[in-house]
C-alpha positions in Angstrom: 106.2 113.8 98.9 108.5 114.7 101.9 107.2 117.0 104.2 104.1 117.5 102.1 101.5 120.4 103.8 98.9 122.3 102.8 100.9 125.0 101.4 101.9 122.6 98.9 98.3 122.4 97.5 98.5 123.3 93.6 96.2 126.0 93.0 92.7 125.1 92.4 91.2 128.3 90.9 88.0 127.2 88.7 87.6 124.1 90.2 84.2 122.8 92.0 84.8 120.4 94.9 82.1 118.6 96.9 83.2 117.6 100.3 80.9 115.3 102.4 80.6 115.4 106.1 82.5 119.2 105.8 80.9 120.6 109.1 83.7 119.0 111.5 86.8 117.5 111.7 89.2 116.5 108.7 86.1 117.3 106.5 86.2 120.9 107.6 90.0 121.1 106.9 89.9 119.4 103.8 87.1 121.7 102.7 88.6 125.1 103.9 92.0 124.3 102.5 90.5 123.7 99.3 88.9 127.1 99.2 91.8 129.0 100.5 93.5 127.7 97.4 90.7 128.9 94.9 88.5 126.4 94.7 84.6 126.7 95.1 83.6 124.1 97.8 80.2 122.8 98.6 80.1 121.7 102.4 77.9 118.7 102.1 76.3 118.2 105.7 73.3 116.2 107.2 72.6 118.9 110.0 71.8 122.2 108.3 72.6 123.7 111.5 76.2 122.5 112.0 76.7 123.1 108.5 75.7 126.8 108.4 77.8 126.8 111.9 81.1 125.8 109.6 79.9 127.7 106.6 80.0 130.8 108.9 83.8 130.0 110.9 85.0 129.0 107.3 83.8 132.4 105.9 86.0 134.2 108.7 89.0 131.8 108.5 89.0 132.4 104.1 87.1 135.6 103.6 87.8 135.6 100.1 86.9 131.7 99.8 83.6 130.5 97.7 81.7 128.3 99.5 78.1 127.1 100.1 76.1 124.6 101.8 74.0 121.9 100.3 72.1 119.2 102.9 73.3 115.7 102.5 72.0 113.0 104.7 74.3 110.0 103.5 71.5 107.5 105.6 68.9 108.8 103.5 68.9 107.8 99.7 66.1 110.3 99.2 68.6 113.0 100.5 71.5 111.6 98.3 69.3 112.2 95.3 67.9 115.4 96.4 71.4 117.0 97.0 72.5 115.3 93.3 69.9 117.3 91.6 70.2 120.5 93.7 73.8 120.1 92.7 73.2 119.6 88.9 71.2 122.3 88.6 73.6 125.3 89.8 76.9 123.7 88.4 77.9 122.0 84.8 81.3 120.6 86.5 82.5 118.6 89.3 86.6 118.4 89.7 86.5 116.8 93.3 84.3 115.0 95.0 85.6 113.9 98.6 83.6 111.1 100.3 84.5 112.3 103.6 81.5 111.8 105.9 81.0 108.8 108.1 80.0 107.0 111.5 82.2 104.9 113.8 81.3 101.9 116.1 77.7 102.9 116.8 75.2 100.7 118.2 73.2 98.6 115.9 70.5 100.5 114.0 69.2 101.3 110.5 69.5 103.7 108.0 66.1 105.7 106.6 66.4 102.6 103.8 66.9 99.9 105.9 70.7 99.1 105.9 72.7 98.6 108.8 74.2 102.1 109.7 77.9 102.1 109.0 77.3 100.2 105.8 74.8 102.0 104.7 76.0 105.5 105.7 79.5 104.6 105.0 79.5 103.0 101.9 76.2 102.9 100.1 75.6 106.4 100.8 78.8 107.5 98.9 78.3 104.9 96.3 74.9 106.3 95.4 76.3 109.8 95.4 79.2 109.0 93.3 76.9 107.1 90.7 74.4 110.3 90.8 77.3 112.7 90.3 79.4 110.4 87.6 78.0 112.4 84.6 79.4 115.3 86.0 82.4 114.1 86.7 83.1 112.5 83.3 82.2 115.9 81.7 84.9 117.7 83.8 88.6 117.2 82.3 91.1 115.9 85.4 88.1 115.2 88.1 88.8 113.1 90.9 86.9 111.3 93.4 88.8 110.6 97.0 87.0 108.0 99.4 88.2 108.2 103.0 88.3 104.8 104.5 90.6 104.1 107.8 93.3 101.6 108.7 90.4 99.9 110.4 89.6 98.5 107.3 92.2 95.6 108.4 90.2 94.5 111.3 87.4 92.9 108.8 86.9 91.7 105.0 83.2 92.2 103.8 80.8 89.5 104.0 79.0 89.2 100.6 76.3 87.1 102.0 75.9 89.4 105.0 76.7 93.1 103.9 74.2 94.2 106.7 76.4 92.3 109.6 73.0 91.0 110.7 74.0 87.4 111.5 76.3 88.8 114.8 76.5 92.4 115.0 79.7 93.9 116.4 80.1 97.8 116.5 83.8 97.5 115.5 83.1 94.6 112.7 80.8 96.4 110.9 82.9 99.6 111.2 86.0 97.8 109.7 83.6 95.9 107.3 82.6 99.6 105.9 85.8 100.9 105.7 86.5 97.3 103.9 83.8 98.2 101.4 85.1 102.0 100.7 88.5 100.7 99.7 86.8 97.8 97.4 84.6 100.7 96.1 87.4 102.5 95.0 89.6 99.6 93.4 86.5 98.8 91.6 85.6 102.4 90.3 89.1 102.9 89.5 89.4 99.8 87.3 86.2 100.5 85.5 87.1 104.1 84.8 90.3 103.1 83.6 88.6 100.6 81.0 86.4 102.9 79.7 89.1 105.0 78.9 88.3 107.9 81.3 90.6 110.5 83.0 88.8 110.6 86.3 91.3 109.3 89.3 89.4 107.3 91.8 92.1 107.2 94.9 91.2 106.9 98.8 93.0 107.9 101.9 93.0 107.7 105.6 93.8 110.1 108.5 95.6 107.7 110.7 94.6 108.2 114.4 93.3 112.2 114.3 91.8 113.7 117.3 88.0 114.6 115.4 84.7 114.1 117.0 84.6 110.9 115.1 85.9 108.9 117.9 83.4 110.5 120.5 80.0 111.2 118.7 78.9 107.6 119.3 79.3 107.2 122.8 78.5 110.7 123.4 75.1 109.9 121.5 74.6 106.6 123.3 75.5 108.1 126.7 78.5 105.9 127.4 80.1 108.3 129.3 83.0 106.3 130.2 83.9 105.3 127.0 83.5 109.1 126.1 86.0 109.9 128.4 88.7 107.1 127.3 88.2 108.5 123.6 88.9 112.0 124.5 91.8 111.3 126.7 93.2 109.3 123.7 92.5 111.9 121.1 94.4 114.3 123.9 97.5 111.8 124.4 98.1 110.2 121.4 96.1 111.7 118.0 97.5 113.9 115.7 95.2 117.1 114.9 92.7 117.2 112.5 94.7 119.5 110.6 97.5 116.9 109.9 94.6 114.6 109.5 93.6 116.3 106.7 96.7 116.2 104.5 96.2 112.4 103.3 92.9 113.4 101.7 94.2 116.8 100.4 97.3 115.0 98.6 95.0 112.2 97.0 93.0 115.0 96.0 95.4 117.3 94.7 98.9 116.1 94.2 99.7 115.5 90.5 101.2 112.2 91.2 98.3 110.5 92.2 97.6 107.4 90.5 94.2 105.9 90.1 93.3 103.1 93.1 96.4 105.0 95.1 95.8 104.6 98.8 97.3 107.8 100.9 97.9 107.4 104.5 100.3 109.2 107.3 103.9 107.6 106.8 104.5 106.3 110.2 103.0 103.5 111.0 99.9 104.6 109.6 99.3 106.5 112.1 100.6 109.7 112.1 103.0 112.0 109.4 103.9 113.2 106.5 101.1 111.7 103.6 102.3 108.9 101.4 101.3 105.2 100.2 99.7 103.2 102.7 99.5 99.5 103.3 96.2 97.9 102.6 94.7 94.6 102.8 95.0 92.2 100.0 90.9 91.6 100.0 90.7 95.2 99.1 92.7 94.7 95.4 90.2 91.4 95.0 88.8 92.0 91.5 86.0 89.6 91.7 85.1 91.1 95.6 85.1 94.3 94.0 82.5 93.1 91.2 80.5 91.6 93.4 80.4 94.5 96.3 79.7 96.6 93.1 76.6 94.3 91.8 75.1 94.3 95.2 75.2 98.0 95.9 73.8 99.1 92.4 70.9 96.4 93.6 70.8 97.9 96.8 70.6 101.7 96.4 68.7 101.6 92.8 71.8 103.6 91.4 73.8 102.1 88.3 76.5 103.4 86.6 75.2 103.1 83.0 78.7 105.1 81.5 80.7 102.4 83.2 79.0 99.1 82.2 81.8 96.6 81.9 
């Protein structure tokens, strides 16, 4: 694992990958590098305009790559279902699902289905997407699901009785809870897959502190210019590049030694450097919490993992 770089990605020829939030940041880099190594990559993006621009840019950077765009809004379960239907009409396999897209520290709001924005987008949208694509994943030998969490998961455990953080909203509290939910989802998915005898690997990754538009999108949209400037300065002075930030995701997605429920991140203080096993809060390994979040997520989304019943 020492010095692992994008050039070390194994050949991906014949494989199909879906990357959510692939129009920018680590999602774009991950999608581009998978395409460079031969995978057919589906860019799953909320904005058709930004997605089309990313597709054009990627096609120029990887002229021989096989890339397509399908719209996906993780904050709208109707859009999630439509994406899954569109994908499965055209594909009979899915080797890699990268649950990358997300929002960070945004003002209190609701998704199209009435969920708190960060929990609804970061966790429930990906929970529903994975469940809807599960039959295709299970039918594909050696498939993987990689969900992108954050070191900020250590800021907060979920509150199973207040999943939408409605009692006392704090933007960073809600973000931390959504990232904990990502890891609990991975933990429970990995357990269920193993119990069911499937070879699908569910793993998680985080980019450390990477300079992307995730830090500035929220403040910019809300007109918080001072916070936006602060984030831009932090990105410039302290963050590693999106290229480096994507490496843990790419490692989790392609390296042969990745085990179920692995959590891959930068080696240096969970911040930057070569990808490797990352520390995680003990509550993200709680079987009972994972089961309770799973049950609540099925109820809230209406998406049930019938092939992984325990």
